[in-house]
C-alpha positions in Angstrom: 6.8 34.4 9.5 7.2 31.7 12.1 5.9 28.2 11.9 3.0 29.0 14.2 2.0 32.1 12.2 2.3 30.1 8.9 0.0 27.3 10.3 -2.6 29.8 11.4 -2.5 31.5 8.0 -3.1 28.2 6.3 -6.0 27.4 8.6 -7.7 30.8 8.2 -7.2 31.1 4.4 -8.1 27.5 3.7 -5.3 27.0 1.2 -1.5 26.4 1.3 0.7 29.4 0.9 3.7 27.5 -0.6 4.3 25.8 -3.9 3.8 22.1 -3.7 6.2 19.7 -5.5 5.1 17.4 -8.3 4.1 14.0 -6.8 4.3 10.8 -8.8 4.5 7.1 -8.3 6.7 4.8 -10.5 6.6 1.0 -10.6 9.4 -1.4 -11.4 7.6 -4.5 -12.8 9.7 -7.7 -13.0 8.9 -10.9 -14.7 10.7 -14.0 -16.1 10.6 -14.3 -19.9 12.9 -16.3 -22.1 14.8 -17.7 -19.2 15.8 -14.1 -18.2 14.8 -11.5 -15.6 13.0 -8.7 -17.5 11.6 -5.3 -16.6 8.6 -3.6 -18.1 9.3 -0.2 -19.7 7.0 2.3 -21.5 7.8 4.8 -24.2 7.1 8.4 -23.1 4.7 10.5 -25.2 6.0 13.1 -27.7 3.5 15.9 -27.0 4.5 19.5 -26.7 6.1 20.2 -23.3 6.6 16.5 -22.4 9.9 15.9 -20.7 12.1 13.2 -22.3 9.9 12.7 -25.4 9.9 9.2 -26.8 12.4 8.0 -24.2 12.0 4.8 -22.2 10.8 5.0 -18.7 9.3 3.1 -15.8 5.5 2.9 -15.8 4.1 5.6 -13.5 2.5 8.9 -13.3 0.9 11.6 -11.0 -1.0 10.7 -7.9 -4.8 11.1 -8.5 -6.1 12.5 -5.3 -9.7 11.6 -6.3 -8.9 8.0 -7.1 -5.9 6.9 -5.0 -6.5 6.5 -1.3 -2.7 6.1 -0.7 0.6 5.6 -2.5 0.2 1.8 -2.7 -3.2 2.2 -4.4 -1.7 4.6 -7.0 1.1 2.0 -7.7 -1.5 -0.8 -8.0 -3.5 1.4 -10.4 -0.5 2.1 -12.6 0.4 -1.6 -12.7 -3.2 -2.6 -13.7 -3.3 0.1 -16.4 -0.1 -1.1 -18.0 -0.5 -4.9 -17.6 -4.1 -5.6 -16.9 -3.2 -7.5 -13.8 -3.0 -7.1 -10.0 0.4 -8.1 -8.8 0.7 -10.9 -6.3 3.6 -8.9 -4.8 4.0 -5.2 -4.5 6.5 -3.5 -2.2 7.6 0.1 -1.6 11.1 0.6 -2.8 11.9 4.2 -1.7 11.5 7.8 -2.6 13.5 10.1 -4.9 13.1 13.8 -5.1 15.0 16.9 -6.2 14.6 20.2 -8.0 16.4 18.8 -11.1 15.0 15.3 -11.7 12.0 16.7 -13.7 12.3 19.8 -15.9 8.7 20.7 -15.1 9.6 21.6 -11.5 10.5 20.3 -8.0 9.5 16.6 -8.1 9.2 13.7 -5.7 8.5 10.2 -6.8 7.6 7.2 -4.6 8.9 4.0 -6.2 7.5 0.4 -5.9 8.5 -2.9 -7.3 6.1 -5.6 -8.4 6.5 -9.2 -9.4 4.1 -10.8 -11.9 4.1 -14.2 -13.7 5.1 -14.3 -17.4 1.6 -15.6 -18.3 -0.2 -12.7 -16.7 -1.9 -9.8 -18.4 -1.9 -8.0 -21.8 0.4 -5.1 -22.1 -0.7 -1.7 -23.4 0.7 -0.7 -26.8 3.4 1.6 -25.3 4.8 -1.0 -22.9 7.2 -3.9 -23.6 9.7 -6.1 -21.7 13.4 -5.5 -21.6 16.0 -8.1 -20.4 18.3 -7.5 -17.4 21.8 -8.7 -18.3 24.5 -9.1 -15.7 22.3 -7.2 -13.2 21.9 -4.2 -15.5 19.8 -2.7 -18.2 21.6 -1.5 -21.3 19.0 1.0 -22.4 19.1 4.6 -20.9 16.0 5.7 -19.1 14.3 9.0 -18.6 14.4 11.1 -15.4 16.4 9.2 -12.7 14.6 5.9 -13.5 18.0 4.2 -14.2 18.9 4.8 -10.5 15.5 3.6 -9.4 15.7 0.4 -11.5 19.3 -0.3 -10.2 18.0 0.0 -6.6 15.0 -2.4 -7.4 17.3 -5.0 -8.9 19.6 -4.9 -5.9 16.6 -5.1 -3.5 15.2 -8.0 -5.4 18.4 -9.9 -5.4 19.1 -9.3 -1.8 15.7 -10.4 -0.7 15.7 -13.5 -2.9 18.7 -14.7 -0.9 16.5 -15.3 2.1 12.8 -15.1 1.1 10.3 -16.9 -1.1 9.8 -13.9 -3.5 10.5 -15.9 -6.7 7.3 -17.9 -6.1 5.4 -14.8 -7.1 7.0 -14.9 -10.5 5.8 -18.4 -11.2 2.8 -19.5 -13.3 -0.3 -21.0 -11.6 1.3 -24.5 -11.7 5.0 -25.3 -11.7 7.5 -28.0 -10.7 10.3 -27.6 -8.1 12.9 -27.5 -10.8 11.0 -24.7 -12.4 11.0 -22.7 -9.2 14.7 -23.4 -8.6 15.5 -22.2 -12.1 13.7 -18.9 -11.4 15.8 -18.5 -8.2 18.9 -19.1 -10.2 17.9 -16.6 -12.9 17.4 -13.8 -10.4 20.5 -14.7 -8.3 22.6 -15.3 -11.5 24.1 -18.5 -10.0 23.3 -22.2 -9.6 21.8 -23.6 -6.4 22.2 -27.1 -4.9 19.2 -29.2 -5.8 18.7 -31.2 -2.7 19.2 -28.3 -0.3 16.8 -26.1 -2.3 14.1 -28.8 -2.4 14.3 -29.4 1.4 14.1 -25.7 2.2 11.2 -24.9 -0.1 9.1 -27.9 1.0 9.7 -27.2 4.7 8.7 -23.6 4.3 5.0 -24.7 3.8 4.4 -22.0 1.1 3.5 -24.3 -1.8 1.2 -27.3 -2.2 1.0 -30.2 -4.7 -1.8 -30.3 -7.2 -3.5 -33.5 -8.2 -1.6 -34.0 -11.5 1.9 -34.5 -12.9 3.8 -32.9 -15.7 4.7 -35.6 -18.3 7.5 -35.4 -20.8 10.5 -37.3 -22.2 11.8 -37.9 -18.6 10.0 -39.2 -15.5 6.8 -37.4 -14.6 7.2 -34.4 -12.3 4.9 -33.3 -9.5 3.2 -30.0 -10.1 2.8 -27.4 -7.3 1.0 -24.1 -6.7 1.5 -21.2 -4.4 -0.8 -21.5 -1.4 -3.7 -19.1 -1.5 -3.0 -15.8 0.2 0.5 -17.0 0.9 2.7 -14.3 2.5 6.4 -14.1 1.8 8.5 -16.7 3.8 11.7 -15.5 5.4 14.4 -18.2 5.7 16.8 -18.2 8.6 19.8 -18.7 6.3 20.7 -17.4 2.8 21.0 -19.6 -0.2 24.6 -20.6 -0.5 26.2 -21.4 -3.9 27.3 -25.0 -4.3 30.9 -25.6 -3.2 
C-alpha cells in the first residue's frame, strides 16, 4: 500500500491503521538546596506490570489528550502535580525514543527541564531532592532517564555561561552575593566579584527592593527578579578568575 492509499484509508475509516507509540513527557526539575544543585526524583510504583518497580525516575507520565493542549502544557502539569508550583522557567530539552527504552512497547518521551526556587512548593510523598555531585548523579535511574538527566545538566551548565538562568533559582529576594553563589554552584567554579556585579546590574533583569539584609557584616542591598523578566543573553561567557 502506497502513502496515498494509506492516507485515503485512514480518512475513509476514521481511524489509524498502524500501532501508535507510547507518548510521555518527563521533566528534569532543578533547584539549589544545601548549597548544591539538586534534581527532583520520584519513586516508581510497585504495581503489577509496572516497569522498573520502586526505581528512581524523573517526574513525568503519559500525555493526556483531554487535558494537555501541547507538550509544554503536559510538562507544566507534571511539574505542578509533583511540586505544587508553576516554574518560572521551563524549556524543552529534547526527545528520546526507541523500541527498547520501555518494556511496555515502542516509546517516545519529550523531555523538559525546569528551574524552581528552593522555597517553592510542597513535594508529593513519592518525590524528593537528590544532589548533583561533580556534574553527576550517583543514583541509577529507570528507563533512559540517566541519559536525559546528563543532557539536562550539560544544557543548564552551558546556558549559565552566557545567560541569566540562575536568577530563576533564587528566592523572592536575594543579594548579589547570593546570586553569584548560585552561578558558582551550577558552574562548579568561582567567579570574579566585580565583573559579575557589573554584568548583572547592566543586564537590567533585577531591581532593588526597599530594604536591606542586616547581619554581622555591613547591610546588603536586597534585589528581586523583574516581573515577567525574560532570560538575558550575555555577549560573553563568564570567565574564571585568572
